MIKEKOL-38640 format. One record per residue: residue in three letters; x, y, z of N, C-alpha, C, O in turn; residue number from 1. Coordinates in nm, 2 decimals. Layout:
ALA,X,Y,Z,X,Y,Z,X,Y,Z,X,Y,Z,NUM
...
***
This chain:
MET,-13.06,7.54,9.62,-13.10,7.40,9.61,-12.99,7.31,9.68,-12.87,7.33,9.66,1
ALA,-13.04,7.22,9.76,-12.95,7.13,9.83,-12.88,7.03,9.74,-12.94,6.98,9.64,2
LYS,-12.76,7.00,9.77,-12.68,6.90,9.70,-12.70,6.76,9.76,-12.71,6.75,9.88,3
ARG,-12.72,6.66,9.67,-12.73,6.53,9.72,-12.60,6.47,9.77,-12.50,6.48,9.70,4
PRO,-12.60,6.42,9.89,-12.48,6.37,9.95,-12.42,6.25,9.88,-12.50,6.17,9.83,5
SER,-12.29,6.24,9.88,-12.23,6.12,9.82,-12.13,6.06,9.92,-12.06,6.13,9.99,6
LEU,-12.12,5.93,9.91,-12.03,5.86,10.00,-11.88,5.90,9.97,-11.80,5.92,10.06,7
ARG,-11.85,5.91,9.84,-11.72,5.95,9.80,-11.68,6.09,9.86,-11.57,6.10,9.91,8
GLU,-11.77,6.18,9.85,-11.74,6.32,9.90,-11.73,6.32,10.05,-11.65,6.39,10.11,9
ALA,-11.81,6.24,10.12,-11.80,6.23,10.26,-11.67,6.17,10.31,-11.61,6.22,10.40,10
VAL,-11.62,6.07,10.24,-11.49,6.01,10.27,-11.38,6.11,10.24,-11.29,6.12,10.32,11
GLN,-11.39,6.18,10.13,-11.29,6.28,10.10,-11.29,6.39,10.21,-11.18,6.44,10.25,12
TRP,-11.40,6.43,10.26,-11.41,6.53,10.36,-11.34,6.48,10.49,-11.26,6.56,10.55,13
ILE,-11.37,6.36,10.53,-11.31,6.31,10.65,-11.16,6.30,10.63,-11.08,6.34,10.72,14
ALA,-11.11,6.25,10.52,-10.97,6.24,10.49,-10.90,6.38,10.50,-10.78,6.39,10.55,15
LEU,-10.96,6.48,10.46,-10.90,6.61,10.46,-10.92,6.69,10.59,-10.84,6.78,10.62,16
ASN,-11.02,6.66,10.67,-11.06,6.75,10.78,-11.06,6.68,10.92,-11.04,6.75,11.02,17
ASP,-11.07,6.55,10.93,-11.08,6.49,11.06,-10.95,6.43,11.10,-10.92,6.32,11.05,18
ALA,-10.88,6.49,11.19,-10.74,6.44,11.23,-10.65,6.42,11.11,-10.59,6.31,11.10,19
ALA,-10.66,6.51,11.01,-10.59,6.49,10.89,-10.44,6.47,10.91,-10.37,6.41,10.82,20
GLY,-10.38,6.53,11.01,-10.24,6.52,11.03,-10.20,6.38,11.10,-10.08,6.35,11.10,21
ASP,-10.30,6.31,11.15,-10.27,6.18,11.21,-10.25,6.08,11.10,-10.31,6.09,10.99,22
ASP,-10.18,5.98,11.13,-10.16,5.87,11.04,-10.21,5.74,11.10,-10.15,5.63,11.10,23
ASP,-10.34,5.75,11.14,-10.40,5.63,11.21,-10.44,5.52,11.11,-10.46,5.55,10.99,24
LEU,-10.43,5.40,11.16,-10.48,5.29,11.08,-10.63,5.28,11.08,-10.69,5.34,11.17,25
PRO,-10.69,5.21,10.98,-10.83,5.21,10.97,-10.90,5.16,11.10,-11.01,5.20,11.13,26
GLU,-10.83,5.06,11.17,-10.89,5.01,11.29,-10.91,5.12,11.40,-11.01,5.11,11.48,27
LEU,-10.82,5.22,11.40,-10.84,5.33,11.49,-10.94,5.43,11.44,-11.02,5.49,11.51,28
MET,-10.93,5.46,11.31,-11.02,5.56,11.25,-11.17,5.51,11.26,-11.26,5.60,11.25,29
ALA,-11.19,5.39,11.27,-11.33,5.33,11.27,-11.41,5.39,11.39,-11.53,5.38,11.39,30
GLY,-11.34,5.44,11.49,-11.40,5.50,11.61,-11.42,5.65,11.60,-11.48,5.71,11.69,31
TYR,-11.37,5.71,11.49,-11.39,5.86,11.47,-11.54,5.88,11.46,-11.61,5.81,11.40,32
ILE,-11.59,5.99,11.53,-11.73,6.02,11.52,-11.78,6.05,11.38,-11.89,6.01,11.34,33
SER,-11.69,6.11,11.30,-11.73,6.14,11.16,-11.74,6.01,11.08,-11.83,6.00,11.00,34
VAL,-11.66,5.91,11.11,-11.66,5.78,11.04,-11.79,5.71,11.08,-11.86,5.66,10.99,35
LEU,-11.82,5.71,11.21,-11.94,5.65,11.26,-12.07,5.71,11.20,-12.16,5.64,11.16,36
LEU,-12.07,5.84,11.19,-12.18,5.92,11.13,-12.20,5.88,10.98,-12.31,5.85,10.94,37
VAL,-12.09,5.89,10.90,-12.10,5.85,10.76,-12.15,5.71,10.74,-12.23,5.68,10.65,38
ALA,-12.09,5.62,10.82,-12.13,5.48,10.81,-12.28,5.46,10.84,-12.35,5.39,10.77,39
ASP,-12.33,5.53,10.94,-12.47,5.52,10.97,-12.56,5.58,10.86,-12.66,5.52,10.83,40
LEU,-12.52,5.69,10.81,-12.60,5.76,10.71,-12.60,5.68,10.58,-12.71,5.68,10.51,41
PHE,-12.50,5.61,10.54,-12.49,5.54,10.42,-12.51,5.39,10.43,-12.50,5.32,10.33,42
GLY,-12.54,5.34,10.55,-12.57,5.20,10.57,-12.44,5.11,10.55,-12.46,5.00,10.50,43
LYS,-12.33,5.16,10.60,-12.20,5.09,10.58,-12.15,5.05,10.72,-12.19,5.11,10.82,44
GLU,-12.05,4.97,10.72,-11.98,4.94,10.85,-11.87,5.04,10.87,-11.81,5.09,10.77,45
PRO,-11.85,5.09,10.99,-11.74,5.19,11.02,-11.61,5.15,10.97,-11.53,5.23,10.92,46
ILE,-11.57,5.02,10.98,-11.44,4.98,10.93,-11.43,5.00,10.77,-11.32,5.03,10.72,47
ASP,-11.54,4.98,10.70,-11.54,5.00,10.56,-11.51,5.15,10.53,-11.43,5.18,10.44,48
ILE,-11.58,5.24,10.60,-11.55,5.38,10.58,-11.41,5.42,10.62,-11.35,5.49,10.54,49
ALA,-11.36,5.37,10.73,-11.23,5.40,10.77,-11.12,5.35,10.67,-11.03,5.42,10.65,50
ARG,-11.15,5.23,10.61,-11.05,5.19,10.51,-11.06,5.28,10.39,-10.95,5.30,10.32,51
ARG,-11.17,5.33,10.35,-11.18,5.42,10.24,-11.11,5.55,10.27,-11.04,5.61,10.18,52
VAL,-11.12,5.60,10.39,-11.05,5.72,10.43,-10.90,5.70,10.43,-10.83,5.78,10.38,53
TYR,-10.86,5.58,10.48,-10.71,5.55,10.48,-10.66,5.55,10.33,-10.56,5.60,10.30,54
THR,-10.74,5.49,10.24,-10.70,5.48,10.10,-10.69,5.62,10.04,-10.61,5.65,9.96,55
GLU,-10.79,5.70,10.08,-10.79,5.84,10.03,-10.66,5.92,10.07,-10.61,6.00,10.00,56
ARG,-10.62,5.89,10.20,-10.50,5.96,10.25,-10.37,5.90,10.20,-10.27,5.96,10.20,57
HIS,-10.38,5.77,10.16,-10.25,5.70,10.11,-10.27,5.64,9.98,-10.27,5.52,9.96,58
PRO,-10.29,5.72,9.87,-10.32,5.66,9.74,-10.19,5.59,9.69,-10.21,5.50,9.60,59
GLU,-10.08,5.62,9.74,-9.96,5.55,9.69,-9.95,5.40,9.73,-9.87,5.32,9.67,60
GLU,-10.03,5.36,9.82,-10.04,5.22,9.87,-10.14,5.14,9.79,-10.16,5.02,9.82,61
GLN,-10.19,5.19,9.69,-10.29,5.12,9.60,-10.21,5.02,9.52,-10.11,5.05,9.46,62
ALA,-10.27,4.90,9.52,-10.20,4.79,9.44,-10.25,4.79,9.29,-10.20,4.71,9.21,63
***
C-alpha cells in the first residue's frame, strides 16, 4: 500500500539528502530541483520550502 506524501517528510528528506553538507541560505536553496519539485507538488512557493529546509537543518536558530 502506498504511503500518502506529507510536506513535513518531504522537507525532512531534502534537509537530510540534498546537499546536506552545504550550509546554503534559503534564497540559494530555493533553486534546488528538489525544493522546486516539492513546492510544485504541494502548491507552495519555493522560498517557503527552502525556509522550512533551513529550519530543519538549523533547529538551534528557532526563536
